[in-house]
N, CA and C atoms as an extended XYZ file, in Angstrom:
453
Properties=species:S:1:pos:R:3:atomname:S:1:resname:S:1:resid:I:1 pbc="F F F"
N        63.092       84.144      113.961 N   UNK     1
C        64.436       84.264      114.505 CA  UNK     1
C        64.640       83.226      115.599 C   UNK     1
N        65.792       82.694      115.625 N   UNK     2
C        66.177       81.689      116.603 CA  UNK     2
C        66.506       82.391      117.928 C   UNK     2
N        66.003       81.899      119.061 N   UNK     3
C        66.283       82.565      120.338 CA  UNK     3
C        67.755       82.486      120.756 C   UNK     3
N        68.523       81.630      120.125 N   UNK     4
C        69.929       81.473      120.490 CA  UNK     4
C        70.799       82.494      119.745 C   UNK     4
N        70.451       82.820      118.514 N   UNK     5
C        71.249       83.741      117.708 CA  UNK     5
C        71.025       85.180      118.165 C   UNK     5
N        72.093       85.980      118.141 N   UNK     6
C        71.929       87.386      118.527 CA  UNK     6
C        71.146       88.144      117.464 C   UNK     6
N        70.458       89.205      117.850 N   UNK     7
C        69.671       89.958      116.867 CA  UNK     7
C        70.567       90.818      115.976 C   UNK     7
N        70.095       91.067      114.760 N   UNK     8
C        70.778       92.010      113.883 CA  UNK     8
C        70.423       93.417      114.340 C   UNK     8
N        71.426       94.274      114.382 N   UNK     9
C        71.192       95.654      114.809 CA  UNK     9
C        70.769       96.509      113.619 C   UNK     9
N        69.855       97.447      113.837 N   UNK    10
C        69.517       98.385      112.766 CA  UNK    10
C        70.694       99.330      112.482 C   UNK    10
N        70.598      100.057      111.377 N   UNK    11
C        71.685      100.915      110.916 CA  UNK    11
C        72.139      101.911      111.978 C   UNK    11
N        71.205      102.615      112.626 N   UNK    12
C        71.603      103.651      113.575 CA  UNK    12
C        72.297      103.075      114.797 C   UNK    12
N        71.899      101.912      115.233 N   UNK    13
C        72.600      101.297      116.363 CA  UNK    13
C        74.003      100.852      115.951 C   UNK    13
N        74.137      100.388      114.734 N   UNK    14
C        75.458      100.007      114.234 CA  UNK    14
C        76.371      101.219      114.172 C   UNK    14
N        75.859      102.334      113.636 N   UNK    15
C        76.647      103.563      113.572 CA  UNK    15
C        76.995      104.043      114.978 C   UNK    15
N        76.060      103.931      115.885 N   UNK    16
C        76.296      104.357      117.263 CA  UNK    16
C        77.436      103.552      117.902 C   UNK    16
N        77.561      102.288      117.539 N   UNK    17
C        78.636      101.460      118.083 CA  UNK    17
C        79.967      101.707      117.372 C   UNK    17
N        79.932      102.041      116.081 N   UNK    18
C        81.167      102.255      115.331 CA  UNK    18
C        81.744      103.660      115.536 C   UNK    18
N        80.892      104.641      115.773 N   UNK    19
C        81.354      106.026      115.880 CA  UNK    19
C        82.419      106.236      116.961 C   UNK    19
N        82.272      105.677      118.162 N   UNK    20
C        83.339      105.891      119.161 CA  UNK    20
C        84.691      105.331      118.716 C   UNK    20
N        84.673      104.226      117.979 N   UNK    21
C        85.934      103.672      117.485 CA  UNK    21
C        86.588      104.629      116.490 C   UNK    21
N        85.773      105.213      115.623 N   UNK    22
C        86.279      106.154      114.624 CA  UNK    22
C        86.701      107.461      115.287 C   UNK    22
N        85.905      107.930      116.250 N   UNK    23
C        86.187      109.197      116.916 CA  UNK    23
C        87.481      109.133      117.720 C   UNK    23
N        87.810      107.976      118.244 N   UNK    24
C        89.055      107.822      118.992 CA  UNK    24
C        90.275      108.071      118.106 C   UNK    24
N        90.097      107.948      116.818 N   UNK    25
C        91.181      108.156      115.865 CA  UNK    25
C        91.104      109.532      115.199 C   UNK    25
N        90.408      110.472      115.812 N   UNK    26
C        90.139      111.762      115.167 CA  UNK    26
C        91.409      112.522      114.792 C   UNK    26
N        92.487      112.374      115.550 N   UNK    27
C        93.740      113.042      115.201 CA  UNK    27
C        94.272      112.525      113.868 C   UNK    27
N        94.266      111.215      113.703 N   UNK    28
C        94.718      110.641      112.432 CA  UNK    28
C        93.745      110.955      111.297 C   UNK    28
N        92.461      111.018      111.605 N   UNK    29
C        91.469      111.386      110.588 CA  UNK    29
C        91.741      112.799      110.102 C   UNK    29
N        92.014      113.703      111.019 N   UNK    30
C        92.311      115.088      110.648 CA  UNK    30
C        93.590      115.165      109.810 C   UNK    30
N        94.616      114.436      110.211 N   UNK    31
C        95.863      114.403      109.440 CA  UNK    31
C        95.587      113.869      108.033 C   UNK    31
N        94.806      112.796      107.941 N   UNK    32
C        94.487      112.222      106.634 CA  UNK    32
C        93.717      113.179      105.749 C   UNK    32
N        92.759      113.899      106.319 N   UNK    33
C        91.972      114.849      105.532 CA  UNK    33
C        92.821      116.036      105.069 C   UNK    33
N        93.643      116.552      105.961 N   UNK    34
C        94.520      117.670      105.587 CA  UNK    34
C        95.496      117.229      104.494 C   UNK    34
N        96.051      116.052      104.645 N   UNK    35
C        96.978      115.548      103.631 CA  UNK    35
C        96.266      115.299      102.297 C   UNK    35
N        95.033      114.835      102.341 N   UNK    36
C        94.285      114.617      101.093 CA  UNK    36
C        94.055      115.940      100.371 C   UNK    36
N        93.712      116.984      101.115 N   UNK    37
C        93.526      118.303      100.502 CA  UNK    37
C        94.851      118.842       99.960 C   UNK    37
N        95.924      118.697      100.726 N   UNK    38
C        97.242      119.160      100.265 CA  UNK    38
C        97.684      118.380       99.029 C   UNK    38
N        97.446      117.077       99.027 N   UNK    39
C        97.804      116.244       97.881 CA  UNK    39
C        97.067      116.703       96.626 C   UNK    39
N        95.793      117.024       96.775 N   UNK    40
C        95.010      117.507       95.629 CA  UNK    40
C        95.558      118.840       95.137 C   UNK    40
N        95.865      119.750       96.052 N   UNK    41
C        96.427      121.037       95.653 CA  UNK    41
C        97.764      120.889       94.950 C   UNK    41
N        98.627      120.035       95.476 N   UNK    42
C        99.921      119.805       94.842 CA  UNK    42
C        99.769      119.122       93.486 C   UNK    42
N        98.797      118.226       93.375 N   UNK    43
C        98.543      117.555       92.097 CA  UNK    43
C        98.076      118.545       91.033 C   UNK    43
N        97.371      119.575       91.449 N   UNK    44
C        96.930      120.605       90.511 CA  UNK    44
C        98.057      121.582       90.176 C   UNK    44
N        99.017      121.721       91.051 N   UNK    45
C       100.125      122.651       90.833 CA  UNK    45
C       101.090      122.150       89.756 C   UNK    45
N       101.331      120.858       89.713 N   UNK    46
C       102.314      120.310       88.769 CA  UNK    46
C       101.933      120.597       87.321 C   UNK    46
N       100.691      120.357       86.862 N   UNK    47
C       100.367      120.682       85.468 CA  UNK    47
C       100.494      122.181       85.160 C   UNK    47
N       100.216      123.026       86.146 N   UNK    48
C       100.371      124.470       85.940 CA  UNK    48
C       101.846      124.803       85.742 C   UNK    48
N       102.714      124.189       86.548 N   UNK    49
C       104.150      124.409       86.377 CA  UNK    49
C       104.646      123.896       85.033 C   UNK    49
N       104.139      122.760       84.604 N   UNK    50
C       104.523      122.232       83.291 CA  UNK    50
C       104.069      123.187       82.190 C   UNK    50
N       102.862      123.700       82.317 N   UNK    51
C       102.355      124.655       81.323 CA  UNK    51
C       103.217      125.911       81.287 C   UNK    51
N       103.591      126.429       82.451 N   UNK    52
C       104.445      127.624       82.510 CA  UNK    52
C       105.829      127.328       81.940 C   UNK    52
N       106.326      126.118       82.208 N   UNK    53
C       107.635      125.737       81.668 CA  UNK    53
C       107.607      125.753       80.146 C   UNK    53
N       106.568      125.185       79.583 N   UNK    54
C       106.456      125.154       78.118 CA  UNK    54
C       106.278      126.563       77.565 C   UNK    54
N       105.387      127.334       78.159 N   UNK    55
C       105.098      128.670       77.645 CA  UNK    55
C       106.264      129.644       77.833 C   UNK    55
N       106.895      129.622       79.011 N   UNK    56
C       107.916      130.625       79.309 CA  UNK    56
C       109.322      130.200       78.909 C   UNK    56
N       109.677      128.932       79.150 N   UNK    57
C       111.067      128.516       78.962 CA  UNK    57
C       111.321      127.817       77.632 C   UNK    57
N       110.359      127.056       77.144 N   UNK    58
C       110.605      126.319       75.903 CA  UNK    58
C       110.165      127.132       74.692 C   UNK    58
N       108.923      127.616       74.688 N   UNK    59
C       108.429      128.419       73.572 CA  UNK    59
C       108.752      129.898       73.740 C   UNK    59
N       109.050      130.330       74.938 N   UNK    60
C       109.296      131.742       75.219 CA  UNK    60
C       110.712      132.158       74.874 C   UNK    60
N       110.982      133.436       75.055 N   UNK    61
C       112.287      133.966       74.680 CA  UNK    61
C       113.409      133.656       75.676 C   UNK    61
N       113.051      133.340       76.930 N   UNK    62
C       114.072      133.183       77.964 CA  UNK    62
C       114.245      131.714       78.337 C   UNK    62
N       115.216      131.067       77.724 N   UNK    63
C       115.452      129.638       78.002 CA  UNK    63
C       116.168      129.417       79.339 C   UNK    63
N       116.632      130.451       79.969 N   UNK    64
C       117.316      130.299       81.260 CA  UNK    64
C       116.331      129.950       82.378 C   UNK    64
N       115.025      130.087       82.113 N   UNK    65
C       114.006      129.745       83.115 CA  UNK    65
C       113.729      128.241       83.188 C   UNK    65
N       114.270      127.485       82.262 N   UNK    66
C       113.978      126.044       82.210 CA  UNK    66
C       114.428      125.323       83.482 C   UNK    66
N       115.646      125.565       83.915 N   UNK    67
C       116.171      124.869       85.093 CA  UNK    67
C       115.371      125.219       86.357 C   UNK    67
N       115.070      126.493       86.644 N   UNK    68
C       114.259      126.775       87.834 CA  UNK    68
C       112.873      126.130       87.782 C   UNK    68
N       112.255      126.120       86.616 N   UNK    69
C       110.948      125.478       86.504 CA  UNK    69
C       111.053      123.974       86.749 C   UNK    69
N       112.074      123.338       86.191 N   UNK    70
C       112.244      121.896       86.406 CA  UNK    70
C       112.520      121.585       87.879 C   UNK    70
N       113.310      122.425       88.524 N   UNK    71
C       113.577      122.240       89.957 CA  UNK    71
C       112.280      122.409       90.751 C   UNK    71
N       111.478      123.397       90.386 N   UNK    72
C       110.200      123.611       91.078 CA  UNK    72
C       109.278      122.406       90.911 C   UNK    72
N       109.239      121.844       89.713 N   UNK    73
C       108.406      120.655       89.468 CA  UNK    73
C       108.892      119.487       90.327 C   UNK    73
N       110.194      119.282       90.394 N   UNK    74
C       110.750      118.191       91.204 CA  UNK    74
C       110.481      118.407       92.696 C   UNK    74
N       110.592      119.641       93.170 N   UNK    75
C       110.332      119.929       94.583 CA  UNK    75
C       108.860      119.679       94.917 C   UNK    75
N       107.958      120.162       94.070 N   UNK    76
C       106.528      119.946       94.307 CA  UNK    76
C       106.205      118.450       94.258 C   UNK    76
N       106.822      117.725       93.322 N   UNK    77
C       106.583      116.281       93.235 CA  UNK    77
C       107.090      115.558       94.489 C   UNK    77
N       108.240      115.981       95.012 N   UNK    78
C       108.771      115.355       96.234 CA  UNK    78
C       107.875      115.645       97.440 C   UNK    78
N       107.402      116.888       97.542 N   UNK    79
C       106.485      117.231       98.635 CA  UNK    79
C       105.191      116.438       98.491 C   UNK    79
N       104.706      116.318       97.269 N   UNK    80
C       103.479      115.550       96.997 CA  UNK    80
C       103.650      114.096       97.428 C   UNK    80
N       104.823      113.522       97.151 N   UNK    81
C       105.100      112.144       97.571 CA  UNK    81
C       105.032      112.018       99.093 C   UNK    81
N       105.683      112.951       99.806 N   UNK    82
C       105.669      112.911      101.273 CA  UNK    82
C       104.275      113.074      101.849 C   UNK    82
N       103.498      113.987      101.271 N   UNK    83
C       102.131      114.209      101.742 CA  UNK    83
C       101.273      112.969      101.492 C   UNK    83
N       101.430      112.361      100.315 N   UNK    84
C       100.637      111.161      100.005 CA  UNK    84
C       101.038      109.992      100.903 C   UNK    84
N       102.318      109.852      101.185 N   UNK    85
C       102.768      108.794      102.095 CA  UNK    85
C       102.151      108.986      103.481 C   UNK    85
N       102.175      110.230      103.973 N   UNK    86
C       101.604      110.530      105.287 CA  UNK    86
C       100.114      110.239      105.313 C   UNK    86
N        99.402      110.616      104.253 N   UNK    87
C        97.959      110.363      104.173 CA  UNK    87
C        97.667      108.865      104.210 C   UNK    87
N        98.392      108.115      103.413 N   UNK    88
C        98.151      106.673      103.373 CA  UNK    88
C        98.513      105.997      104.695 C   UNK    88
N        99.587      106.448      105.317 N   UNK    89
C        99.982      105.895      106.613 CA  UNK    89
C        98.913      106.178      107.667 C   UNK    89
N        98.430      107.425      107.706 N   UNK    90
C        97.415      107.803      108.701 CA  UNK    90
C        96.135      106.999      108.502 C   UNK    90
N        95.681      106.882      107.259 N   UNK    91
C        94.426      106.162      107.027 CA  UNK    91
C        94.583      104.661      107.274 C   UNK    91
N        95.760      104.125      107.004 N   UNK    92
C        95.985      102.709      107.307 CA  UNK    92
C        95.965      102.479      108.818 C   UNK    92
N        96.561      103.393      109.579 N   UNK    93
C        96.552      103.276      111.038 CA  UNK    93
C        95.137      103.383      111.606 C   UNK    93
N        94.313      104.241      110.987 N   UNK    94
C        92.915      104.353      111.418 CA  UNK    94
C        92.224      103.004      111.260 C   UNK    94
N        92.372      102.413      110.088 N   UNK    95
C        91.730      101.129      109.819 CA  UNK    95
C        92.193      100.032      110.754 C   UNK    95
N        93.496       99.990      111.020 N   UNK    96
C        94.040       98.955      111.903 CA  UNK    96
C        93.529       99.134      113.329 C   UNK    96
N        93.494      100.371      113.807 N   UNK    97
C        93.011      100.623      115.173 CA  UNK    97
C        91.528      100.287      115.305 C   UNK    97
N        90.741      100.642      114.298 N   UNK    98
C        89.310      100.332      114.345 CA  UNK    98
C        89.093       98.830      114.265 C   UNK    98
N        89.866       98.159      113.430 N   UNK    99
C        89.746       96.702      113.332 CA  UNK    99
C        90.083       96.039      114.664 C   UNK    99
N        91.111       96.509      115.328 N   UNK   100
C        91.478       95.941      116.632 CA  UNK   100
C        90.365       96.167      117.652 C   UNK   100
N        89.779       97.354      117.647 N   UNK   101
C        88.671       97.622      118.557 CA  UNK   101
C        87.458       96.758      118.268 C   UNK   101
N        87.158       96.587      116.982 N   UNK   102
C        86.024       95.735      116.599 CA  UNK   102
C        86.255       94.286      117.004 C   UNK   102
N        87.465       93.803      116.780 N   UNK   103
C        87.770       92.418      117.171 CA  UNK   103
C        87.619       92.233      118.675 C   UNK   103
N        88.095       93.188      119.426 N   UNK   104
C        87.981       93.107      120.875 CA  UNK   104
C        86.516       93.086      121.303 C   UNK   104
N        85.721       93.993      120.734 N   UNK   105
C        84.293       94.029      121.064 CA  UNK   105
C        83.603       92.727      120.649 C   UNK   105
N        83.977       92.224      119.486 N   UNK   106
C        83.352       91.012      118.973 CA  UNK   106
C        83.676       89.803      119.847 C   UNK   106
N        84.938       89.659      120.217 N   UNK   107
C        85.311       88.511      121.029 CA  UNK   107
C        84.730       88.602      122.439 C   UNK   107
N        84.608       89.824      122.975 N   UNK   108
C        83.933       89.983      124.268 CA  UNK   108
C        82.460       89.584      124.162 C   UNK   108
N        81.837       89.928      123.035 N   UNK   109
C        80.440       89.543      122.826 CA  UNK   109
C        80.323       88.024      122.686 C   UNK   109
N        81.271       87.417      121.995 N   UNK   110
C        81.234       85.953      121.835 CA  UNK   110
C        81.330       85.251      123.181 C   UNK   110
N        82.037       85.833      124.115 N   UNK   111
C        82.143       85.212      125.437 CA  UNK   111
C        80.830       85.270      126.203 C   UNK   111
N        79.967       86.211      125.865 N   UNK   112
C        78.677       86.345      126.548 CA  UNK   112
C        77.582       85.489      125.912 C   UNK   112
N        77.813       84.958      124.723 N   UNK   113
C        76.777       84.146      124.066 CA  UNK   113
C        76.538       82.870      124.874 C   UNK   113
N        75.311       82.369      124.847 N   UNK   114
C        75.032       81.122      125.574 CA  UNK   114
C        75.713       79.929      124.899 C   UNK   114
N        75.903       78.918      125.676 N   UNK   115
C        76.557       77.719      125.168 CA  UNK   115
C        75.777       77.092      124.006 C   UNK   115
N        74.478       77.263      124.009 N   UNK   116
C        73.645       76.700      122.935 CA  UNK   116
C        73.991       77.312      121.579 C   UNK   116
N        74.468       78.543      121.563 N   UNK   117
C        74.871       79.174      120.300 CA  UNK   117
C        75.982       78.373      119.660 C   UNK   117
N        76.949       77.937      120.452 N   UNK   118
C        78.087       77.197      119.912 CA  UNK   118
C        77.738       75.745      119.619 C   UNK   118
N        76.639       75.262      120.184 N   UNK   119
C        76.159       73.933      119.804 CA  UNK   119
C        75.566       73.961      118.399 C   UNK   119
N        74.992       75.094      118.023 N   UNK   120
C        74.346       75.230      116.707 CA  UNK   120
C        75.307       75.696      115.617 C   UNK   120
N        76.368       76.409      115.997 N   UNK   121
C        77.310       76.976      115.034 CA  UNK   121
C        78.721       76.508      115.351 C   UNK   121
N        79.449       76.094      114.319 N   UNK   122
C        80.843       75.686      114.512 CA  UNK   122
C        81.685       76.907      114.885 C   UNK   122
N        82.516       76.757      115.906 N   UNK   123
C        83.305       77.876      116.407 CA  UNK   123
C        84.235       78.434      115.329 C   UNK   123
N        84.884       77.556      114.592 N   UNK   124
C        85.773       78.007      113.520 CA  UNK   124
C        85.038       78.793      112.456 C   UNK   124
N        83.822       78.366      112.152 N   UNK   125
C        83.017       79.076      111.163 CA  UNK   125
C        82.615       80.461      111.675 C   UNK   125
N        82.275       80.556      112.945 N   UNK   126
C        81.896       81.839      113.546 CA  UNK   126
C        83.077       82.809      113.500 C   UNK   126
N        84.256       82.345      113.906 N   UNK   127
C        85.447       83.197      113.929 CA  UNK   127
C        85.851       83.579      112.504 C   UNK   127
N        85.791       82.636      111.591 N   UNK   128
C        86.124       82.926      110.198 CA  UNK   128
C        85.180       83.964      109.615 C   UNK   128
N        83.924       83.807      109.882 N   UNK   129
C        82.928       84.760      109.383 CA  UNK   129
C        83.164       86.152      109.962 C   UNK   129
N        83.450       86.213      111.244 N   UNK   130
C        83.697       87.506      111.889 CA  UNK   130
C        84.952       88.170      111.313 C   UNK   130
N        85.996       87.397      111.105 N   UNK   131
C        87.237       87.936      110.549 CA  UNK   131
C        87.001       88.477      109.142 C   UNK   131
N        86.292       87.740      108.334 N   UNK   132
C        86.019       88.182      106.963 CA  UNK   132
C        85.076       89.376      106.922 C   UNK   132
N        84.198       89.506      107.883 N   UNK   133
C        83.262       90.630      107.907 CA  UNK   133
C        83.906       91.904      108.439 C   UNK   133
N        84.903       91.785      109.272 N   UNK   134
C        85.562       92.965      109.829 CA  UNK   134
C        86.487       93.610      108.801 C   UNK   134
N        87.066       92.826      107.943 N   UNK   135
C        88.042       93.323      106.965 CA  UNK   135
C        87.487       94.469      106.095 C   UNK   135
N        86.293       94.351      105.485 N   UNK   136
C        85.769       95.484      104.703 CA  UNK   136
C        85.456       96.712      105.564 C   UNK   136
N        85.057       96.480      106.802 N   UNK   137
C        84.786       97.609      107.698 CA  UNK   137
C        86.082       98.370      107.954 C   UNK   137
N        87.178       97.658      108.098 N   UNK   138
C        88.493       98.282      108.306 CA  UNK   138
C        88.815       99.227      107.154 C   UNK   138
N        88.634       98.765      105.935 N   UNK   139
C        88.967       99.606      104.790 CA  UNK   139
C        87.976      100.750      104.612 C   UNK   139
N        86.723      100.499      104.898 N   UNK   140
C        85.737      101.576      104.772 CA  UNK   140
C        85.999      102.672      105.798 C   UNK   140
N        86.230      102.287      107.038 N   UNK   141
C        86.431      103.269      108.103 CA  UNK   141
C        87.798      103.947      107.987 C   UNK   141
N        88.803      103.217      107.532 N   UNK   142
C        90.142      103.798      107.421 CA  UNK   142
C        90.336      104.579      106.145 C   UNK   142
N        90.320      103.896      105.027 N   UNK   143
C        90.589      104.544      103.741 CA  UNK   143
C        89.460      105.498      103.353 C   UNK   143
N        88.251      105.186      103.740 N   UNK   144
C        87.127      106.051      103.368 CA  UNK   144
C        87.097      107.361      104.105 C   UNK   144
N        87.831      107.453      105.208 N   UNK   145
C        87.784      108.698      105.992 CA  UNK   145
C        88.501      109.847      105.313 C   UNK   145
N        89.475      109.571      104.447 N   UNK   146
C        90.150      110.684      103.770 CA  UNK   146
C        90.536      110.300      102.346 C   UNK   146
N        89.740      109.464      101.755 N   UNK   147
C        90.009      109.030      100.390 CA  UNK   147
C        89.699      110.167       99.433 C   UNK   147
N        90.602      110.417       98.535 N   UNK   148
C        90.342      111.443       97.528 CA  UNK   148
C        89.677      110.776       96.333 C   UNK   148
N        88.876      111.520       95.638 N   UNK   149
C        88.183      110.945       94.484 CA  UNK   149
C        89.148      110.841       93.317 C   UNK   149
N        89.008      109.783       92.559 N   UNK   150
C        89.854      109.579       91.384 CA  UNK   150
C        89.058      109.913       90.141 C   UNK   150
N        89.684      110.648       89.262 N   UNK   151
C        89.013      111.060       88.030 CA  UNK   151
C        89.134      109.992       86.975 C   UNK   151
């Protein structure tokens, strides 16, 4: 290892540094998780309503139930849209806030590096590398905090 380059941190030290950034967003994380659970529940409700519509209103004896079932499906779909929008907004805000915190920490660290570090590494390359490396962390910390699994 070069004495000028900073050391690579082990996994637990990296987590220890990232956790406070994530924890500061705990309100949005909670909103995202609650919305993800609600979105899943609403997504499961729509096929049940469609099944009841077919069984009770289309194949069943009482065709007057068709309109209430269709209205119920539309209402659940509208609520599902609002919940999904809120979830995506919350998780995007988490990622943006964590990215801003990481950039701030990174640039403060760059100011503490010795001048010899910048003699060995082009400044533009260092900043470009840092920007490209922070981007996946933003999506992992933001979207991964309340991402629902896709079937």
